[in-house]
N, C-alpha and C positions, 0 to 999 in steps of 0.2 A: 474803759469809757469810750464811747463813740466820738469821732471827731468830724467837725464840719470845716476842715481846714481849707484854706485858700490854695490855689495852685502854686506849687513851688518847683522850680526846675531841678531835676536830678542831674547828677554828674554823668558824663559820657553821653549816651544816646538819649537820655531822659528817662523818667520813670513811667510805669504803667498808668493807664487811666482806669480808675475804678468807678463804676456807675451802679449805685444801689441806694435805696432808702431804708434798708434793714440795718439798724444800728449794731445788732449782734454780729451779723455777717461782716459788716465793715470793720468791727474790732478784730475779727479773725484775719481779714485780709490785710489790715495794717500791720498786724503782728508778723505775718508771712513776708510782707515787703521789707520790714525791718530786718528779719532774719536773712533775707537775700541781699541786703545792702542797697535797697532801692527806695527812692523817695517818690511816692505816687502822687498823682493829681486825683482828687476825689470830686466827683460830679454828682449832682442830683437833678433829676428831671429829664424829660425826653429831649429837650433842646440840646443837651450835650451830645447826643448822637448825631447832631448836624453841625457841631462846632469844629474848630480847627484841631482840638485834641483828639477827636475821633479818628482823623486821618493821619495825624503825626505821631501819636504815641506808639512805642514799639510793641505794646501789648495792651489789649482792652479786656478788663475783667468785668463781666456783667452779672449782677445779681439776678436771680430768677424773678425777684419781685419787680425789677425794672425792665426786664426783657420785653414785655408786651408793648412798652412805649417805643421800643427801638426797631420794631419790625419794618419801618419805612426808611431806616438809616441806610446810607450807602454801603455797599458790600466792601469788605476789606479782609485781609489776612490777619491772623493773630488775635482772634476773639475767643475768649473762654467764658462759658456760662457756668456759674457757680451757685450752689444752693446748700443749705444746711438741712440735715435730716435724711429722709429716705429718697431714693431715686424713683421716678415714676414716668409714665409715658408723656405727661404734659411737658416735662423738662426737655424731652427729645423733640417734641413739636416746636417748642420755643427756640431750641438750638438751630433747627432748620430755618426758622423764620428770620433769625438775626445773623445767620451764616457763621455760627460758632464752629471752631475746629474741634472742640472737645467739651463734654459735659463733666463737671466734677461735683461730687457731693462731699462736703466736709463733715467730720474731720478726716475721713479715709484718704482723700486726695491731697492732703496738705503737703506731703513730701514732694510729690510731682509738681504741684503748683509753685512751691518755693524755688525749685530748680528752673521751672519755666520762666518765672519772673527774673531770676538772676541771668539766665541766658539772654532774655530779651533786652535787658539793660546793658549787659556786657557786649552783646553781639556775638553771634555764632557763625563761623565760617567753616571751611574744610579743616578737619583735624590735622595736626602736625604729622608729618612722616616721622615715625618713631623707630629708631634702630637700636637694637641691643647688641653689645659687644661682650664676648665671654672668652676666656682663655681655655683652650683645650687641655692645657697642662700648666703647671706652675711656671711662672716666668715667661709665659708666651708673649707678653707685651700687649695684652688686651687693653689695659688702662691707657697706655701710650696711644694706641690706635683710637680709642674712644675720644681722648682729648684732641687728637689731630683732626678727627672728623668734625668735631664741634668747632674747633678753631677755623677750619677751612670753610665750613658753612657760614659762620659769622663774618668771615672775611668777605664773602660775596654778598653781604648785607641781607642775609636771611635771618629772620628771628630764630634764635637758637638757645636752647636750654640743655645743659649737661647735667645729668642726674647720676650721682654716685650711689649705687645700690649695694655697695660692698662695705659693710661696717669695719671690716678687718683689713681694708686695702691701704690704710694710711692717709686717705683724703686726697681727692683730686685737686682741691684748692692748693695743696702743697706742690703737686706736680706742675700746676700752672703758676706757681710762684705767688699765690694770693692768700696764704694762710692768715695774714693779718688784715685782710680786706674786711670792712664792715659789712654786715648782712647776716641773715638767719642761716643756721645749719639744721641738719636733720632733727636734733633733739627738740627744736622749737615746734616741729610739726608732729611730734609723737602722739599727741592727743587729738589729732585731726580726725573728724568723722564727717560723713555726708559729703557736702559740696564745699570745695575750696575755690575761691575766685581766681580765675586765671591771671587777671591783671594784678591783683593783690599779691599773688605768689611771685610773679615775675619781678615786681618792684621791690620785694623784700629780700631777694637773693643778692649775693655779691656779684658785681659786674667785673668780669675779667676778660681782657682781650676781646671786647665787644660782644660777649655772650654772658648769660646768666648761669651760675653754677650752684647746684644744691649738693653740698658735700657734708663732711662730718667735722665737729669741733674736736678739741683735744681731750674731751671728757671720757667717762667710762662707759657711755652708752654703746652697746654693740648689737642692737636689734632694732628693726623697724616694725611696728605693729602693722599687720596686714591691712587694717582699715585705713591707716595713715598712708600707706603706699598706694592704695586704690584711689584715695581722694587726691593726693598730690600728683600722681601720674595723669589722672583725668584733667586736672587743672593745667598741667604743663602742656598737654596736647591740645587744649581747647582753642587756643588762639592761632593755630597754624604754624607754618615754618618747619623747623627741624628740632627733634628731641633725640638726644643720644644718651643711652643708659649703659653705664659700666656695671656689669653683672658679676656676682661671685660664682665660683664653681661648686655651688650646692643649691639644693632646691628646698627652701622652707616656704612657709605660707606667704611671706612678703614677696619673695622672688616669684612665686606663682602669680601673685597679683600684678607684678610688673610685667611678666611675660605675657599675660592676658591682654595687655595694651600695647604690645610691640608689633610692628608690621613685619619686620624681617630681623633675624638674628645672624650675626657674623661670628663664626667660631674661628678664633685665631689659633693656628696649629703650626709649631715649628716643624721643619721638614726632616724629622727624625722618626725612626720607627717606634721608639718608646713613647714619644709624644703623641703619635697617631693612636697608639693603643689606649693611652689615657683619654684622648679626645673622643674616642668612640663611646666611652662610658658617659662622658659629659653630654655628648650629642643625644644619647638615648634618653637621658633625664630631661633635657630641654625640650625635646620634640614631643614629650607627653603633653606639653602645654602649648608650645609654639611650633606649628608644622613647618613654617618656612625658615629653615636654618641653612646657611651657606658657609662654605669654607673659605677662609683667607689664609693662605700658606705663607710662612715666614722663613726666609733663608737667613743663615747666620753670618757673622762677620768674616768667616773664612771660606765662604763659598767660592769655588773656582780657584782655590790656592793649593790644591793637592791634598787637603784633609779628607776624611772619610766622606764618600759620596752621599749627598742628600737625596731624598725621594723627590721625584718630579711632582709638581702641583696636581697634574691630572691623575697621577697614581694615588696621591693622598685622598683626593676627592672620591676616587673609585673605591678605595679601601673603607672609607667612611660612609659610602652610599649617599653622598650629599653633593649638590651642585657646587661648582667652583665660582666664587665671587671675585677672586683676584689673587695675585701673588705680590708679596711685599719683600723687597730687597732690604738688606741692612743699610741703615743710614749713618754714614761716617760722621763723627763729630757731634752726634746727638747728646751724649752725656755732658760734654763741655757746654753746649748750647743751653741745656737745662740749668746747669750751674750758673750761667750768666743771666738767667731769668727769662730766656726765650722759650715759649711753649712748644710742644710737639706740633709740627705742621707749619712752623713759622718760616722755615727755610724755603724760599721761593723755588729753588732748584732741587730741593730734597725729595726723596721718594715718598715721604709721608704726604707732603703737599700734593704731589702728582696723583697719588692714589685717591686722596680725599676729593680733589677737584673732579677727577673722572667719575668717582662714585656719585657725587651730588649732581653732576650734570645729567646723569642717567635718572636719578631719583627725583630731583627737583630742578629741572632746567630753568634757568632764569628767564622770566617772562612767559613761562608756560605752565601747564598743569603737571602735577606729580605723575610720574610713570607708574601706572597700576601694576606693572610687572616688576617694579623696582630694578634691581640689578639683573640683567639678562642672564638666564641660566647658561653656565658654561663660558660666559664671556669674562675674561680676566681683565681687571683694571690694573695696569702697571703701577708700581709704587714701592714704598719701603717702610719698614718698621724697625725702630731701634730698640 
């Protein structure tokens, strides 16, 4: 049923302005707004093209029936011309006349329009810098590094989301001491399709150490549907800041979806020959999807104490044919700190904090734009990993 509703303020930036006299088209547009979580203002008549809503609404959706009345309205961004039925030349002439950014014919354009409505209401800025961390071998310490990077980013008041993409990893909320914290875990998003709201995702997740964490519950679920991974990763990135993803050492459809939305991968490799051999296989798999993979070498607790010599970071990078992102020294006392509830990266003088701070200063300098090159090739960031 068509609605001649009065203006109602939407949450956040306000809802879109719909201008049409076509009741059937209005029903379609109201349904799409509801799906996008937006409360629109519905206007009738040419006068609305000169009212305050025309200039202030984050998005204006103009029905083809009303477009001729709006040809004299002031030009603005974010105008979409919508019609039902077949496209024709007249639509394009009207689009030029009202300054529309796009012409849509329903029902074919419904998915795009629902996303555009949601983006307009939620607000769209630069996507988050997204870093994937993966172990080159078992026990490399990738989960510890992922947590430390997220904790360090949040400590500097950056919006931060930590995503646990490894169902068999035991749960990053446990590593952060927050397994009892209220909030949604991965099984709640298993049926996600299409678009997930960035703000809704963020508010639904447990808040630990000033960051949001998407981890696993203690149930039997051991897989993430690829559609859910695609939707959740897109939502996590949509509102800017930093997203850190802890990746498993395998390549299934869900991991491929995660890798497709990652800017740079950090491959954590212990400074041992056997670990390098294992890491070479992992790197080969990851690089089929993510071209930008860099090495983080990890020294053990006995480095420099007379035990078997470890490979130099530059040698490991050469053997793997990958750029060196940095070297991590062993962090003394980390197991005891974790047992006390302190997260990785909490020690202000520890190697993990030092590594994370140096990494984010290159990637997301405070008060500046993200570095398009991310970590400079061959430039090691000192630090440590326990």
